[in-house]
N, C-alpha and C positions, 0 to 999 in steps of 0.2 A: 501213837495208836496204843490204846490200852489191849493187852493180851490176857486172856481168861485161860487158866489151867485145866487141862483135859477135863480131869475130876469134878472142876467148879461146872466147868461147860456142860457135863453130863447131867449136874443137876439142875442147872437152869432150864434143859431142855423139859426135866419131869414137872419145873414149876409152872413154867410160863404158860399163859393160858391161851388158846386158838384167837381168842378176841386181842390179847396184847401182839399176838404177832402179825394180824391182820391191820392192827394200829400202827405197827412200827412199819410194816412194808408200805404202806398209805402214805406215812409221813416220808420215807426215803424216796417214794417214786413223785411224791408232791413236789419235793426240793430239786429233784432232777428235772422235772418239767416247768419248774418257774426258771432253771436255769438257761434250759433251750430256749423258753419263751423270751426271755429277756435278749439272749443271741439274737433269735428270728427276730425281735424287734428294732433292732439296729436299724437306722433310714437307708433304704438305697438312694443314691445322689447320680442325679443325671445332668452333667456341666455342660450347656450349649452354649459354646462362644463362635460367632461368625467374625467375620475380618473387616474391618473399617466400617462398621456399622454405626452412623452417626445417631444418637437419640435423638436429632430430628427428625429422623426418617423412620421414629416410632410412632405410632399414632396414640400410644397412651401416653406419650408426654406433650402432645396436646400441640402441634406447631401447623397440624393440617397440610402436610405434602403427600402426606399416601394414607394407606388403610390397612394395618396388621395386627389383625384379630386374634390370632390365634398367639403371638406374641403377647398382645394385651391380656389375654387370658390369664398368664401367670401374675399379672398386676393386678387384674380384678380377684384374683380368688388369693393371693398372696400380698408381697410389700414392693413398692416402686420406690428405688431411691433417687431423690432429685440431685445428690452432691455425691455420685460416684466418679471415682477419680483412678487414673493410672500414675506408675511412679515415671514410666519412660515411655513416650508415646509413639512407639515403632515396633513393628508386629514380633519378632523373635524374641527380643527382650522382654517386653509384657508377656510373653508366655513364659519364660522361665521366671518371672517374678511370681504369676500366677501358680506355678508347681512348685517353688520352694519358699514363698513366703518371706524373700528377702530381696534386697533391692539389688539393683544391677551390679553395682559396684561391690556387693558382698557376693552373688552368685555368678560372675565374671560376664555373665553374657550383656554386654554394653550396646553392643549394635548388632546390625543383621550379620554381619561377618566374621565377629568372633567366634571362636569355637565355645559351645556350652558342654560343661561336662556331666553327664548324665549319670557318673559314679556317686555326684552328691547326693545327699536325701531329698526326697520331694514327697508333698502329703500321699501321691499315688502307692509308693513304696510301705508310707506306714501303714497305708489303709489295706493294703495287700497281705502284710504280715500278719495284722490282727484279724485275717479270714474272711476278708471281701474277696471278690471276684472283682477285677480289673478291665477296663478294655479303654483304648485311644481311638478315635475312628476320624479320619479325616485330614485337615490340617494344623499340623504343629510347627512348622518351619525351624526345625533345626536338626542337624545332620547326626548320623548315628541311630541303633536300634534304641528307641524308647525304653527306659527302664521302670519298672514298676505296674508293668501292665501284662496280665496273662494274655491279652492278645491286642494287638496292633494291625491297623489297616490304614496307612498314611497316606497322604501326597507327598512326594517329595518337591522340596524348597515351596515354591508358590501354588505350585499344581496348575492345571488348565482347565479351562471351561469347560471344553469339549474334548471326547474322547482321552481322559486322562489316564495318567500312570497313577497305580496306586501299591505301595508297598506294603504286603502283609506277612507279619511275622518276621522280615527282613527278606520276601521274596518279591522281586518288581514284577507287575503286571499289567496290560492294557484293559482298559475297559470300555465298551461303546456306551455312549450317551451324553446325559448331561451332569455335570460334576455334581451339583448340588442337591439331584434326585438320587443320583447314585449312592453317595455319603449317608443321605437317608436311609437309602434300602438297606446298606450295610450295617446302620445301626440296627436296624429292625432286625434284619437276619440274626444279630447277635441277641438280642433281647428274646428271640423266640427259640433260637436254635442254639446257639452256643453258651447261654447261662445257664449255669446253674441253679436250680429252682430252690434250693435248701441254704445257700448263702446270701447274704447282702452284698449289692454288687454295686460298683462305681462305673459310670459311662462318661467318658469325655467325649463329646459328639459337638466335631468341629467344623463347620463350612469353611470354605474358600471366600464364596460370595460375601457382601458385594466390592470385594477388593479389585483394583485396577486391572484387567480394563472393561471391566462392567461388560460382559458378553449375556444377553438375558437369554433365557430359555425361550424356545420357539414358542410356547402358547401366549406366552407375554409380549411379543414383537409388538401389537400394536394398543397394550395398555397405556392409557394416558394420552392417547393420540391425539385426542383433541384439547388437550391442557396447555397451555400455555404458561411458564412459570415465572413468578415474581422475584426478582434477585433479591436478595437480604438488603438491608439500607444502606452497607458499609463497602456493598460491591466493589463501586469505584474509589475504595479508600487510596488516599496518596500518601500512607505513612509517615505522616508528619511527626516529628519527635520520637520515632523507633527505626532506629537504624539497622538491626537487624531482620525485620520485616521487611523492609525497602531492598535488600540483597537477595531476598529470597528466589527460587526460581521454581515456583509451585502456582502461576497465575492462571487460571484459566483462559485469558485470552493470550497472553504471551507463550506460556510453556507447555499447555494440552496441546498434542498431538492430533491434528487432523484424521490423520490413518491411523495410528496406535490408539489413540482414545476415543476417537469418535467416530470411526469405521467407515470413514470415506475412501476405501479402497477401490478405487474406478479401475476398469481391465483396462483402460487406454494407457493407465498410469500417468496423467498430467498432473494430478495433485502428489507431486513429490514431496515428500517428507523423511526427516532424520530415521525414523525408525518404521518406515513401510514393511521393510523386509520382517522385522520381528512380528509384524500382526498377518502378514502373510502366512508367515508359518503356525500362527493361531487359525487362521481359516482355513486352512489345508488338514486340519485335524478332523474337519467336521467330515460326515460322510455325504453321497451325493443328494438323499434327501433333505438334509440339513442346511447343505448348500443353496438348493432349490429355492428353500424356504427364506433364508437370508438372505439372498439375492430378491428374491422376489419383493421383499420390505425395503430392503437400504437402496438398491439401485434406484429407485424413483427419489431418495433422498438426496443422493448423489447427485443425479441430474439437475435436480432442483437447485441445490447448494452452487452448481456449476457456474449454472446461468445466471445467479444473482450479483456475483463479485463481489462482496460484502465487505466491508472495510470498517475500521474504527468501530465506534460503541456499537452498531447493528452487527457487526461479525463479534463482538464479545459477547453478545446477548443470544446471538446464534448458538456460540459455542456452550453457553451455561444451559441452555434449555434441551441441546441433544445431550450432555452430560447427564442433567437432571432425570431425563427419560430414561436413558439404560442403566444408570445406577438404581432408581427405583424399582425398575422391571428386576433387577437382580435379586435387589431384596424381596420382594413378593414370591422368589423360588424358597428362599430363604423362611420367610412366615408358613408356609405350604409345609415345610419340614416340620418344622415344630408343631404345627397341628396333628401331623401324624403320628409324632412321637407321645404327645399329651394323650391322644383317642387311645393309643394302645395302652398307656398305663392305665388309663380308667375301664377300657373293658376288659382288662387281665387284673383287676381289683388291687392292682400296686401303686394307686393315685394315692391314698390316705397315707402311706408310709414312704414316699418319694420325696425327698428333696428336688426340686427342680428350679435349676437357675439358667437365667437368659443374660449374656452380656456378649461383650465384644473387645478385641484385644486394645483398642482404645477406640477414641472420637474420630471424628472427620470433618474437612470443612467441603461444605455446599455451598459455596459460595461468598462464605463469611470473608470480608477482607479481600474479595475476588480470588478466593483460593479453591484447590482442592488438595487432599493429601491430608499430612497430619505433622507431627514432630515438635511444634512448638507447645508451650506451655501456656498459650491462651486457651480459653474455655474451651472451645469448639473442639481441639484434639486432644486436651488435656483431660476433658470429661468424658464419660463412657454410660452407657445405659445397663442399668444392673435391675433386674428382676427377680424375684425369687418367691415361690410356694411351698408350702411344706404346711396341709393343714391342719396337724398334731398340734404344731407350734406357733404359727404364723397367720394371724386375724384376716381374715379376707378386707382386700381396701385399705391395707395399710401403707400409709406415706412415709417416709422418713426423709429428714433433711438435715442428718450430720454429716460430716466429712467420712467418707469411707473411701479405701482405695482399693486395687487388684491384690494389693499385700496381704489382704485381710481373708482371701478365700481360702488359703491353706488351713489355717488356724481355726476357721469356723467349722471347716469339714471335719476335721480331727477333733472336735468340740462336740460334734453332734454323734461323732460315731463312738464317743467314749475312750479315743485312743490320746495317749498323754501330747501335749504341744511342746516340741523342744524349744530349749531357752533360745536359740539361734534364731527361730523364726521371729521376724521383726513386724508382723503384722499383727491384728487384734481378733478375737472371733466376735463376727457380728450375731451369735446367735440370742445374747440377753438384748439386743438392740432392737433385733426385730421382733421379740417376745413382748416387747414392751417395759422391759426390766432393767434396763442399764440407768442407772443412777449417774455415771459419769461417762463423758466421753471426749475423744481428743480434741484440741482447739485449733489444729494446724497439720497441714501436710506438707509433704518434701516432694520435689520432682529433680529429675537429671535427664540430660539428653546429650550424647556423645558423638554423633554419627556426622562431623564435620571433618575437613571436605567429605561430600558425598553427597547423591541422589538428592536433589532440590535445594542444594545449598544452605542449610537450615543453621545457622551458627550454634556452637554448642552453649549450653547453658543449665544452670540451676536456680532453683527458687522455693519461695514458700507462699502457700495461701493459708489464710485464715478464712474465717465466715465473710468477713468482710473486705479484706484487702489481699493484695498479690504483688510481693516483690520478686523480680527475676535479676539475674547477673548474666549476661551475655560475655564471653569469654574466649581465648586462644589467639584468634587474631584481630579481637577489640576487647576493649574495655567498657561496656556500656550496662547503666543498671535503669530499671524500669521498676515505677509504681504504680498499681491499679487500685483506684476506689470504684468496687466492684457494684456498691449500691448506687452511687450515682452515675458510672461509667459501665454498663455490664457489658457492652461491646468491645471493651478497652480500644477505644480510640485515642485516650490523652493521658500520656504518660504525666505523672505529677510529682515525679522523683524530686525535681527541682523547685517544685511550688513551695515557697514561703509559707502557706496554709497547713502544707503536710509534713513539716519537718518532725514535731513531735511522734507522727505516725512512723515515717521514715525511720525514726532512731528505734523504735520500738519492733518495728519487723525485723530490722538487722538483728536485734536481740533475737527475735524469734527464729532466725532462718538459723543463727549459731548454734542456739540451743537444738534444733530439727537435726544438724549437720552433728552435733555431739552425740545425740541420742543414737542415731541410726551409725554413727562412724566413719562419715565423710569428711574430707578436707582438700585443701589445694594441692597438696602435697601427692594425694590420691590421684587428684585431677591430672597433675602431671604425670604421673605414672602410665594415664591411658593416653596420652597424647602420643605415644610410641606406638598405639594401636596401628594397624594398617588398615586404610578404609580402602573401597573401590567406587568407580563410579557405574559399574555396569549395571544397565534397568533391569535386568531378569534378577538379577539380586536383590535389587533394593524398592523398586517398585512400592 
């Protein structure tokens, strides 16, 4: 700073014209105004995540199962990703990757039961430090008080569909009602009444639905009532040449529970299942009015089911349809909530300067290979929906076919906010890609899965996917390699690892796999260290 002697300052007071003083003041205030304007125009971020929402169950992806007009609005007004993937297809690890921008073997959250270290950096902490007001509402599925958020109101663990408990800034309380609508109401209340209007904001709005056990909202009990769903072509898969696929326990026919999953809670108790008491506890959370509505809908279905004595293929197809009805009905309430949030942003002049993302913590099987759940590196669980709108930079109707992962969310948000991306973040910002300005992009993505022994009995594995091929290694209690040509075999029914025609591809994919493991810092030695991690088969933790 230049200091002017008092005598000289007196001289300047005499010589400077009023016009020059006015010009100087105008210049100073103009600079300050521009600085505040730049600060004020940093984008708001609304990050919407559902749980186990398959891309097949979003109508924008064109599978024809249901209609999600509000989620589709994001794609219509922004971008849809056709090749969005996760790094570890299971609830809590996926959320840890989303927050940190680092693979599970780096952030430490490898499965649903290992602890997550909230003391490590996450993108919400970085945005908070840079002046963003931050909030986390709904499901996070990780113990401990969330760090990086000025406000948190989260479900403990998996959460419940009816009369759920919430933990608001560390204080637990019960809220009557239906969880999807409650989560939306809390998010809207924060936007309307708790948000500081002079700050950019980050809102993580995370729904429990459509997670197992797929308990629909009362208003949607009869949705799809007259529709019979046709199962995927590989519903009766025999898993030839795929050892790990043949030993799983996530078959709709064999493993989907009649009471816990399919709501056949008959009052006489004649339908006896392993998890009957678990579902009874969920049913008992309803109030009298909710129970009356539930019974009025489900009791006739229970009576009809008991009268038919279904077996074999007929029972498998019946279970598939009951599953699809309840799953898709649960999705419908999620879509309603998205609409309420989008409408609020538009009505309050926030739409133009707000990035809105819709995604799921991973994909989900809707009968493909005869399955429900996720975990495998096969496409339906590996792939996740990603839709993004930001009118200032993303053209309406943008379609993106490059390989992206949940690893990329953290650096993307930091990039948009003008916050430096830490070197340890392993993802890449999607900003240029969505703006159509990315000249180069990755040619492969990496995957790991650790939770075995555990729920659904999916073997530990890791692998690499390129635009056309996928190489997977199942290990721990087996040593099995699988290779798929996704152009010729998009349903992954034929393992061509030992096919002589694919030996050159096999060699190239092994080289690509080692390249990816080196890049991200994974190794067999690191995998062996994780073998010591304790796992559990407790259903309530793992669903």
